C-alpha positions as CSV (number, residue, x, y, z in Angstrom):
1,X,82.3,7.3,28.4
2,X,81.3,10.5,26.6
3,X,80.2,13.3,28.9
4,X,76.8,14.7,27.9
5,X,77.4,18.5,27.9
6,X,74.0,19.4,26.4
7,X,71.9,21.9,28.4
8,X,70.1,20.6,31.5
9,X,66.4,21.5,32.0
10,X,64.2,21.3,35.1
11,X,60.5,22.1,35.6
12,X,58.1,22.7,38.4
13,X,54.5,23.6,38.3
14,X,51.7,23.9,40.8
15,X,48.2,25.3,41.4
16,X,47.1,26.9,44.6
17,X,44.9,29.9,45.6
18,X,47.8,31.6,47.3
19,X,50.5,32.9,44.9
20,X,53.4,32.3,47.4
21,X,52.3,28.7,48.2
22,X,51.9,27.9,44.5
23,X,55.3,29.4,43.7
24,X,57.0,27.6,46.5
25,X,55.5,24.3,45.5
26,X,56.7,24.8,41.9
27,X,60.2,25.7,43.1
28,X,60.4,22.6,45.2
29,X,60.3,20.5,42.1
30,X,63.3,22.5,40.6
31,X,65.6,21.5,43.5
32,X,68.0,23.7,45.4
33,X,71.1,25.6,44.4
34,X,74.4,23.6,44.3
35,X,76.4,23.0,47.4
36,X,78.5,26.0,46.6
37,X,75.4,28.1,46.2
38,X,75.6,28.0,42.4
39,X,72.4,28.8,40.5
40,X,70.3,25.8,39.2
41,X,70.6,27.2,35.7
42,X,71.3,30.3,33.6
43,X,67.8,31.1,32.2
44,X,64.3,30.5,33.4
45,X,60.8,30.5,31.8
46,X,57.9,31.5,34.0
47,X,54.2,31.3,32.9
48,X,51.4,32.2,35.3
49,X,47.6,32.3,35.0
50,X,45.9,35.6,35.1
51,X,44.6,35.1,38.7
52,X,48.2,35.7,39.7
53,X,48.8,38.8,37.6
54,X,48.7,41.2,40.6
55,X,51.5,39.2,42.2
56,X,53.8,38.7,39.2
57,X,56.6,41.0,40.6
58,X,56.6,39.1,43.9
59,X,56.6,35.7,42.2
60,X,59.5,36.8,40.0
61,X,61.5,38.0,43.0
62,X,60.9,34.7,44.8
63,X,62.0,32.5,41.9
64,X,65.1,34.6,41.4
65,X,66.1,34.4,45.0
66,X,65.4,30.7,45.2
67,X,67.2,29.7,42.0
68,X,70.0,32.3,41.8
69,X,69.0,32.8,38.2
70,X,68.9,36.4,37.1
71,X,67.4,35.9,33.6
72,X,63.7,35.1,33.4
73,X,61.2,35.4,30.6
74,X,57.5,34.5,30.4
75,X,53.9,35.7,30.2
76,X,50.5,35.6,31.8
77,X,47.9,33.4,30.2
78,X,44.2,32.5,30.8
79,X,45.7,29.0,30.9
80,X,49.2,27.6,31.2
81,X,50.7,24.2,30.4
82,X,53.4,21.9,31.8
83,X,54.4,18.4,30.9
84,X,51.2,16.4,30.3
85,X,49.1,19.1,32.2
86,X,46.8,22.0,31.5
87,X,45.8,24.6,34.1
88,X,42.7,26.5,33.0
89,X,40.5,28.8,35.1
90,X,42.6,28.3,38.3
91,X,45.6,30.1,39.8
92,X,48.8,28.3,38.8
93,X,52.4,28.8,37.8
94,X,54.8,26.8,35.6
95,X,58.6,27.2,35.7
96,X,61.4,25.8,33.6
97,X,65.1,26.4,34.2
98,X,67.8,25.9,31.6
99,X,71.6,25.5,32.1
100,X,73.0,27.1,29.0
101,X,76.5,28.0,28.0
102,X,78.0,31.5,28.5
103,X,76.8,34.0,25.9
104,X,74.2,31.6,24.5
105,X,71.2,33.8,25.3
106,X,70.1,37.4,25.9
107,X,66.9,38.6,27.4
108,X,65.4,41.7,25.6
109,X,62.4,44.0,26.1
110,X,61.7,47.7,25.5
111,X,64.2,48.3,28.3
112,X,67.0,46.1,26.8
113,X,68.0,45.7,23.2
114,X,68.6,42.2,21.7
115,X,72.0,41.4,20.3
116,X,72.8,43.1,16.9
117,X,72.4,40.9,13.8
118,X,75.7,39.5,12.9
119,X,77.3,39.8,16.3
120,X,79.2,36.9,17.7
121,X,79.4,35.1,21.1
122,X,82.8,34.4,22.8
123,X,82.7,31.0,21.2
124,X,82.3,32.5,17.7
125,X,78.6,31.5,17.4
126,X,76.0,33.8,15.8
127,X,74.7,35.7,18.9
128,X,71.2,36.3,17.4
129,X,70.0,33.1,15.8
130,X,66.5,32.4,17.1
131,X,64.1,34.0,19.6
132,X,61.3,33.0,21.9
133,X,59.0,36.0,22.2
134,X,55.9,37.2,24.1
135,X,53.9,40.3,23.1
136,X,51.0,42.5,24.2
137,X,47.9,41.8,22.0
138,X,46.9,45.5,22.4
139,X,50.1,46.9,20.9
140,X,49.4,48.8,17.7
141,X,50.9,47.3,14.5
142,X,51.8,44.1,16.3
143,X,52.2,42.3,13.0
144,X,54.9,44.8,11.9
145,X,56.6,44.5,15.2
146,X,56.8,40.7,14.9
147,X,58.2,41.0,11.4
148,X,60.7,43.5,12.5
149,X,61.9,41.3,15.4
150,X,62.2,38.3,13.0
151,X,64.5,40.4,10.9
152,X,66.8,40.8,13.9
153,X,67.6,37.0,14.1
154,X,69.7,35.3,11.5
155,X,67.4,32.3,11.1
156,X,64.4,34.6,10.6
157,X,62.5,32.4,13.1
158,X,60.5,33.4,16.2
159,X,58.3,31.2,18.4
160,X,55.9,32.4,21.1
161,X,52.6,34.1,21.6
162,X,50.5,37.1,22.6
163,X,49.7,37.3,26.3
164,X,46.2,36.5,27.3
165,X,44.2,37.6,30.4
166,X,40.7,38.6,31.4
167,X,42.1,41.9,32.5
168,X,45.4,43.7,31.8
169,X,48.2,41.6,30.3
170,X,51.9,41.5,31.2
171,X,55.1,39.9,30.2
172,X,58.3,39.0,32.1
173,X,61.7,39.9,30.8
174,X,63.9,40.0,33.9
175,X,61.2,42.3,35.3
176,X,57.5,42.7,34.8
177,X,56.9,44.6,31.5
178,X,53.7,45.8,29.8
179,X,53.2,46.5,26.1
180,X,55.3,45.8,23.1
181,X,57.4,42.6,22.6
182,X,59.9,40.9,24.8
183,X,61.6,37.5,25.1
184,X,65.0,35.8,24.8
185,X,67.3,35.6,21.8
186,X,69.4,32.4,21.5
187,X,72.7,32.0,19.8
188,X,73.4,29.3,17.2
189,X,75.1,27.3,20.0
190,X,71.6,26.4,21.2
191,X,70.1,23.8,19.0
192,X,66.3,24.1,18.6
193,X,63.6,23.0,16.3
194,X,60.1,24.5,15.9
195,X,56.9,23.6,14.0
196,X,53.3,24.6,14.2
197,X,49.9,22.9,14.0
198,X,46.8,24.6,12.8
199,X,44.4,21.8,13.5
200,X,42.9,21.9,10.1
201,X,42.4,19.8,7.0
202,X,42.7,22.1,4.0
203,X,40.4,21.3,1.1
204,X,42.4,20.6,-2.1
205,X,41.0,23.4,-4.2
206,X,43.0,26.6,-4.2
207,X,41.3,29.8,-5.4
208,X,42.4,33.3,-6.4
209,X,40.6,36.1,-4.5
210,X,39.7,38.1,-7.7
211,X,37.6,40.7,-5.9
212,X,37.8,41.7,-2.2
213,X,36.0,44.5,-0.3
214,X,37.7,45.0,3.0
215,X,37.1,41.7,4.8
216,X,34.6,40.5,2.3
217,X,35.3,37.9,-0.4
218,X,33.2,39.1,-3.4
219,X,34.5,36.7,-6.1
220,X,36.8,33.7,-6.2
221,X,38.2,32.8,-9.6
222,X,35.9,35.5,-11.0
223,X,32.8,33.6,-9.6
224,X,30.6,34.6,-6.7
225,X,32.5,33.6,-3.5
226,X,29.5,31.9,-1.9
227,X,28.9,29.8,-5.0
228,X,32.5,28.6,-4.9
229,X,32.3,27.9,-1.1
230,X,29.1,25.8,-1.5
231,X,30.7,23.8,-4.4
232,X,33.9,23.1,-2.3
233,X,31.9,22.1,0.8
234,X,29.6,19.9,-1.3
235,X,26.4,21.3,0.1
236,X,23.6,23.6,-0.9
237,X,22.4,26.8,1.0
238,X,20.1,24.8,3.2
239,X,23.0,22.6,4.5
240,X,25.4,25.6,4.8
241,X,24.6,26.4,8.5
242,X,25.7,23.0,9.7
243,X,28.7,22.8,7.3
244,X,30.0,26.3,8.3
245,X,30.4,25.5,12.0
246,X,33.7,23.8,11.4
247,X,34.8,25.7,8.2
248,X,37.6,28.2,8.2
249,X,39.5,30.3,5.6
250,X,43.1,29.5,4.8
251,X,45.0,32.5,3.4
252,X,48.0,31.1,1.5
253,X,51.2,32.9,2.3
254,X,52.6,34.3,-1.0
255,X,55.3,32.3,-2.6
256,X,54.5,29.1,-0.6
257,X,52.8,25.9,-1.6
258,X,50.2,25.2,1.1
259,X,50.0,21.8,2.6
260,X,48.2,20.3,5.6
261,X,49.9,21.2,8.9
262,X,52.4,23.5,7.3
263,X,53.2,27.1,8.4
264,X,52.6,28.4,4.9
265,X,48.9,29.4,5.3
266,X,47.1,31.5,7.8
267,X,43.8,30.1,9.2
268,X,41.2,32.8,9.7
269,X,37.6,32.6,11.0
270,X,34.6,32.5,8.7
271,X,32.7,35.4,10.3
272,X,29.6,35.8,8.1
273,X,27.8,35.0,4.9
274,X,25.5,37.2,2.7
275,X,23.3,34.8,0.7
276,X,21.6,37.6,-1.2
277,X,24.9,39.1,-2.6
278,X,26.8,35.8,-2.4
279,X,29.5,37.3,-0.2
280,X,31.8,35.5,2.4
281,X,33.2,37.5,5.3
282,X,36.7,36.6,6.7
283,X,38.2,37.5,10.1
284,X,41.0,39.4,8.4
285,X,41.7,41.8,5.6
286,X,42.7,39.5,2.7
287,X,44.6,40.8,-0.2
288,X,43.0,41.0,-3.6
289,X,44.8,38.7,-6.0
290,X,46.0,36.4,-3.2
291,X,45.3,32.7,-2.9
292,X,43.0,31.0,-0.4
293,X,41.4,27.7,0.3
294,X,38.6,26.5,2.6
295,X,39.6,24.4,5.6
296,X,37.7,22.0,7.9
297,X,38.5,21.5,11.5
298,X,37.2,19.0,14.1
299,X,38.7,16.9,16.9
300,X,40.0,14.3,14.5
301,X,41.7,16.7,12.1
302,X,43.1,18.6,15.1
303,X,44.6,15.4,16.5
304,X,46.0,14.3,13.2
305,X,47.6,17.6,12.5
306,X,49.1,17.8,16.0
307,X,50.7,14.3,15.5
308,X,52.0,15.4,12.1
309,X,53.7,18.3,13.7
310,X,55.3,16.2,16.4
311,X,56.6,13.6,14.0
312,X,57.9,16.3,11.6
313,X,60.0,17.5,14.6
314,X,61.1,14.0,15.6
315,X,62.3,13.3,12.0
316,X,64.9,16.0,12.4
317,X,66.3,14.6,15.7
318,X,69.3,12.3,16.2
319,X,68.6,12.0,20.0
320,X,65.6,12.5,22.2
321,X,64.7,16.2,22.8
322,X,65.9,17.7,26.1
323,X,62.9,20.0,26.7
324,X,60.1,22.0,24.9
325,X,58.0,25.1,24.9
326,X,54.4,25.0,23.8
327,X,52.4,28.2,22.9
328,X,48.8,27.4,22.0
329,X,45.7,29.3,21.1
330,X,43.1,29.8,23.9
331,X,40.7,28.3,21.4
332,X,42.5,24.9,21.5
333,X,42.7,22.7,24.6
334,X,39.4,21.3,25.6
335,X,37.6,23.4,23.0
336,X,39.3,21.6,20.2
337,X,40.2,18.2,21.8
338,X,37.1,17.6,23.8
339,X,38.5,17.4,27.3
340,X,41.0,19.3,29.4
341,X,44.5,17.9,29.2
342,X,44.0,15.8,26.1
343,X,46.2,17.9,23.9
344,X,49.1,17.9,26.4
345,X,48.7,14.1,27.0
346,X,49.1,13.5,23.3
347,X,52.3,15.6,23.2
348,X,53.8,13.7,26.1
349,X,52.8,10.4,24.7
350,X,54.4,11.0,21.3
351,X,57.2,13.4,22.2
352,X,58.2,11.8,25.5
353,X,58.1,12.7,29.2
354,X,60.4,15.7,28.8
355,X,60.3,19.1,30.6
356,X,57.8,21.3,28.9
357,X,56.1,24.6,29.8
358,X,54.0,27.2,28.0
359,X,50.7,29.0,27.9
360,X,47.4,29.5,26.1
361,X,47.9,32.7,24.0
362,X,45.7,35.3,22.4
363,X,47.6,34.8,19.1
364,X,50.5,32.6,18.3
365,X,53.9,33.6,16.8
366,X,55.7,31.4,14.3
367,X,58.6,32.5,12.1
368,X,57.7,36.1,11.2
369,X,53.9,35.8,11.4
370,X,50.9,36.0,13.8
371,X,48.6,33.0,13.7
372,X,45.3,31.9,15.3
373,X,44.0,28.6,16.5
374,X,47.6,27.4,16.3
375,X,49.9,25.4,18.5
376,X,53.6,26.3,18.2
377,X,56.0,23.6,19.6
378,X,59.6,24.4,20.1
379,X,62.1,21.7,21.2
380,X,65.6,22.0,22.6
381,X,67.7,19.4,21.0
């Protein structure tokens, strides 16, 4: 018999009006320390809804004491997720513990630097290969901060999201932290895979943004932007109001060939139309000369794109995944799939009943970019 030495993962999650009761109920599912008092793992993820923000420090102290695990990372969210479950608009907490090898991870924040690029673990692995990150949406130049962090891991890949809350946001990186970016860097000893779903069906026509004025598309392919939009959508100005409800702008990442479900285009909101001047307003500052396409989104395209992401991940597996993290936009969930829990049930149905935790973010991080309306799924192989 071959001993399976891959990391072990456990989860626990609960909802309750009292922070201590909810945390204790979630911890109960994780199990106790070993008979010799050994910790139940080496790293923990903790996600809590914003109702528990005032108690984050107490909750962290309780889980550290119960599990014996010193390293914890996580975030607050308007909603959080666990295997097959979404908690929205209720006080809840989700925990996942991981038993990883020595030197396989390092928690970082503004108070603790990540491993230097090129550094090695005792086993000889790359110490800074991939990172799961959480960040404050109010941090200035957050896009540059994300790109900088991606440059500090050899793979160039990050996965995570911006904290979300009705009030102040926070992150957890061995302590409660505010502002900036934090998370955990994994060595190349930890096998992971990550993909994203944008819930869209891109229209086949690609266009060059030949004239841009701040967030306004003035001309596409040297034609009035609104004329091009109407042509792509197959409607006239009278039918535009209905067609625009589920229309988005896909800004194609330079040097990449866009395809449905890929991480090579950024979905941005269609925020306005000027029929008189034939302008189209975008929820971003697009670059003149760049490429774009119009995208459609509804429950069916969201479901199809989600399943494509899952099966893209499964195609790279030689064994069932051990656990997963899911960082999804607050605009997804029931807003996109029609009912609470539908998105998480689809993931469990097609990925398997594995330990999974995560949260609904105010912006999602994949590779070296910030996305919106996106779900970022990371699996531990």
